[in-house]
N, C-alpha and C positions, 0 to 999 in steps of 0.2 A: 521742709526748707522752705523758707519764705523767699519768694522772687520779687523783685521790684520791676515790673514791666515797664518799658519806656519805647520811645521812637522819636527821632528827629522830627521837626515840624517845620511846616511852610506857612504859618500862620501869620496874617498881617496884624496890623496894630489892634483890629477889632474884628469881630464877628457879628453879624445881625441875625436874630432867629425872629421871624414873625409867627408869633405862637397863638393858640387858642383852641377851644373845642373844635372838633370836626363841624365844617359848615358855619363857622362864625364870622366869615368874612376875608380870610387870609388871601384867598385867591384874588379878591377883588382890590386889595391893598398892595400886595407884592409887586404886581407890574408896575405899579406906579412908583414905588420906590426904586425899582430896577432902573427907571427912566432917568434917575438923579445923575449928576457927574460923578465919576470916580466909583461907580458901583457895577458889579457883576450882574448879570442876568439871574434872577432868582432861581434857586433850585429845590426841588422835593427830595427828601431823604428819608429813610425808614430806619438807619442803624441806631441815631440818638433816641427816637421814638421807643424802639424796643430795648436798648441797653438800659435806659434809665429805670424801668420797672424792675430789672434784675438788680440794679446798684440799690435801689431804695428797700429790696427785700434782701439785701446781703447776698444775693446769688452769684455775685461776681466783685472781686475787689476793686478799689478806685483805680489803682495804678493800670491794671489789666484794662478796664473799660476806657480810661483816658487814652491808653496807647492805640486802642482799636479805633476810636473816634478820630484821634490826631492822624492816624493813617488814611482814613476815610477823606478828611478835609484836604490832606496833602494831595492825594490822587484826584480829587475832585477839582481843585484849583487848578493844578497842573494841567489836566485834561481841557478844561475850559480854555486855557491859554492856547492850546494846540488844536482846538475843535474836535477833540476826541470824546466820543460817547455823548454827542449833543444832540438835543431833541428838536427835530425839523418836521414834526407831525402838524399839519396845518391847522387843525382845529382844536389842539392842545392850548390850554391857557398858558403853560409854561414853554411853548414853542418858541425857539430863538428866531423864527421868522418874524415875530412881532416885537423882537428887541431893538434897541437903539443902535446895538453894536453888530446887527445881521450882517452887514457887508464885511466886517472885520472877521467875523467868525467864518464867513465864507473863503476869505482870503488866506485864513490860517489853516484851512483844509491840506494846504500845500506846504505848511511850515514844517521844518524839521525839528525833530525833539532833540533835547540834550541839556546839560547843565546850564547853558546860557540862558534858557528859558526861566529857570529858577531865579537868575539875576535880574531878568526883566520884571518877573512877578514881585520880587521885593522892592524893585525901584518904583514901580507904578503904584503899589500899595492900594489896589482897588478894595472896596467893601463886598465881601462874599454874603449873599442873603440866602438862608435857609427857612423853608416852612417847616416848623414842627407842630407836634400835637401835645397838648397837656404838659408841656415842660414847666410851666409857672407852679404848676401842682408839687413838682419835684425839685424847686428851684435851689433849696438848701442844700441837696444832695449834688446838683449839678455845680454849683458854685464852688465845690471841693476841688474840681478839675482846674480851677485858677486859669480858665481859658479868657482871653480880651474880649468879653462879649456885652452885647446889649439886646433888650428884648423889647418888641412891640407886641403887646398882647391885645388882640381883636376879640370883642366880645359883642354879642348880638341880642336882640330882644328874646327871652326865653321861648316865647310862642312861636316867633318866627324860626329860630334854631332849630327846636325839636321838631316843627313841621317839615322844615327841610331836610332834616336827617331821616325822617320817615319817609319821605317822597323820594329820597335819592337812593337810599339803601334797602327799600323794602324788597326789591328783586334778588339782592345778593345774600343768598342764603342757601344752604346745602339741600340736596335732592331728597333726603330723609325727611319725610312728612310726619313720621311716626313719634319723633322728639326732636327737640331744638338741639342742633348741632353747628358748631363754628367750622366745620370741615369744607372749607371752600379755599383752594389756593389764591384766589383775588383778594383774600383779606390779609393784608400784611402786618397785622398787629400780633403782640405777643399773646400766647394762648396757654392756659393750664388744661390739664386733664382731670375729669372727676366721673368716676362710674363709666369710664370708657367714652365720655362725652367731652369734645373740645369746647371751652369756654372762653371769654375774654378774660385777660389777667386782673382785671379790675373787679371780679366776682369773686375772688378768692376769700373764703369764709363766709360768703353769702350765697353760694351756689344754690342751695335749696330754694332760697326766697326769689333769686333771680330766675329760676327755671319755673316758677309760680306766675311770673307775670306774663300778660298777653304781649303781643308782638310790638305795639305801640309803647307799652310800659318798660320793655327792655332798652329801647332807645332813650327813654326819659332817666332810666337807672344809670345809663353811662353819662348823660348830661349832667345830671345832679351830682354824681360821684367827681366828675372832673371840676365843675365849679366850684363846689365846696373845698375840694382840697386846693384849688388855685386861690380861693380867698383866705384859707387859713395859712397856707405857706406864705402868702404874700405879707400876711400880718406879722409873721415871725421873721421874715427877711429884713436884715438890717441895711442892705445896699439898694433901697428903693430907686435912688436916681438911675440905676440901670434899666429901669423899666418905665416904658410909655403905654397908657392905655388908650386904646380907641374904641370908642362905640361905634357899631356898625352904622346906625342912623346918622350919626354925626359926620361920618367920612362921606357916606352916600349922598347926603343932602347939602353939606356945607364943606365940600371937597377942599377948596382952596385954603380954606383956614385951617384945615387939618394937615394940609401939605406944608404949611408954614411951621406947625408945631412938629411934625417929623423932620423937616429940614434943621430946625433949631437943635432938636435932641441929637440927630447924627452928626450934626455940623457938616452937611453936605447941602449943595444948592442943585435946585431943579435944573434940568436941561432943556434945550429947545424942543426935544423929544417929549417932555412932558405933557404938553397940551395934546398931542396925538395920542398918547397912552392914555389919556382921560377919555378921549372920543372912542378908542377902540373899546374900552371898559365900560362905555355908557354911563360916564360920569360927569355931572352931578347926576343923580335920579332922585325921584320923588318916592318917598315912602306911603305906601297906601294903607292908611289905618283902619278903613273899612274892610279890606281884605284880612288885615290882621285880626280884626274882630271876629270875621268868619272862620278863620283857623282856630281861634279860642274856643268857639262854640263846637266844632268837629272834635277837637281834643278833649273837651269836657265829657264827651259822650264816649270817648276811647279809653279814658283814665279812670281808675278807682279814685275815690274822693280824696283820700290822704294825700296821693301823689299830685292830684290835679292842684288841691290847696296848696302844696308846696311850690309848684310852678307858678302859681298866680302871685304868691308872696314875694317871689324872687323877681317876677315880673314888674311889680309895684317898685322895687329896688333899683331895678333897671331904669324905669321911668323917672325915678328921682334922682338918678345919677348917685345911688349910694351903694352899689355893690361892692365896691373896693374901696 
């Protein structure tokens, strides 16, 4: 028997996803957008990142996936408005201690819950902001949910992005030194099992090749897979006005101009807190091209020629603003 899964929704007029490859600049951009008027503090999420690969592979039907995601949005937006499950870790990028509405979140700790909160949420109609990973690569599947959404896709110079991936995650690996294994509970990505080894979902069908790669090349495998999927999906997507592309270098070095682009795209205005948000996130900042060249030389030694050549080809497209 076919079941049409569903749920009520508390969705506002639109949702914003700050999307991109891991380490592409989402955490640089998101706090600034959260400083805009009529916006919520940005939130990390894992449910969408992990459900979309299942939808793409027909491992879950559209109605069930949409219902689960809607339930998550309902709970998250409701909890934000009564300061439940909020992040107050001082050094976290997403800490509400650094948000423009921190005093309100603090006040709402004593707020009673109830249906009146739902009325308040619908009346003020703030913009929820969620960080997502690799959503653009599955955008034609996501669009079937018919959510009211916009996407800001951040992308970074391939050399910088790959180097940052390796530097950030090289210690996040399983204790088993004999063979590669994704068996680490701190990794929140969807996995598959092949020959009793846990592997990232995006290696399906290419497991043997993936396992033949060295440590650095495995990160490049993810980077190339995600970027290629994003490029091809965007080309096929017929609602391109829903997506705004932000180059990392542009936002970092010409921040105010990019803020105007974002403001026009979202139809939201910067607040008095926006300038403070820029200072907290050390923006604008200079792009060190000499340091990038040093990273390129290091990667050249770490990667086999055909992989390195592909990275360089994409780097040239990034520099010529012709990736998308």
